[in-house]
C-alpha positions, 0 to 999 in steps of 0.5 A: 500500500502506498507504493508505485504500481511499477515497483509492485509489479516488479516485486511480485514477479521477482518473487516468482523468479527468486530462488530464495523466499523474500519479504518486503519490509515497510517501504513507505516512510514519512519524513520523520521516520527517515530522519529517525533512521538518519539520526540513529546512524542506520548504515544504509540511510544516508539521505532525506532524498529517499525514494521511500518518502512519497512526497519526494516523488511526483507520483506521491507514492513510494518508488522503492522497496526494501526486502529481507531474504529467508533461508530455512525460514530465518532471515539472513543478511548474507549478501550472496543470497541478496545478489540472487534475489536482485537478479530475480528483480532485474529479470522481472523488470526486464520482462516487464519493461520497467527500469530499476536500480538496486542498492546492492550494486551501488558503490556507496553506500551498498544497500543490499536489500533496496530496489528503486525506480530510477529518478530519471524515469520516475521523477 
C-alpha cells in the first residue's frame, strides 16, 4: 500500500523468479521516520532524498522497496543470497519493461536489500 504500481509489479514477479523466499519490509516512510533512521546512524540511510518518502516523488507514492531474504525460514543478511534475489528483480523488470536500480550494486553506500525506480524515469 502506498507504493508505485511499477515497483509492485516488479516485486511480485521477482518473487516468482527468486530462488530464495523474500519479504518486503515497510517501504513507505514519512519524513520523520527517515530522519529517525538518519539520526540513529542506520548504515544504509544516508539521505532525506529517499525514494521511500512519497512526497519526494511526483507520483506521491513510494518508488522503492526494501526486502529481507529467508533461508530455512530465518532471515539472513548474507549478501550472496541478496545478489540472487536482485537478479530475480532485474529479470522481472526486464520482462516487464520497467527500469530499476538496486542498492546492492551501488558503490556507496551498498544497500543490499533496496530496489528503486530510477529518478530519471520516475521523477
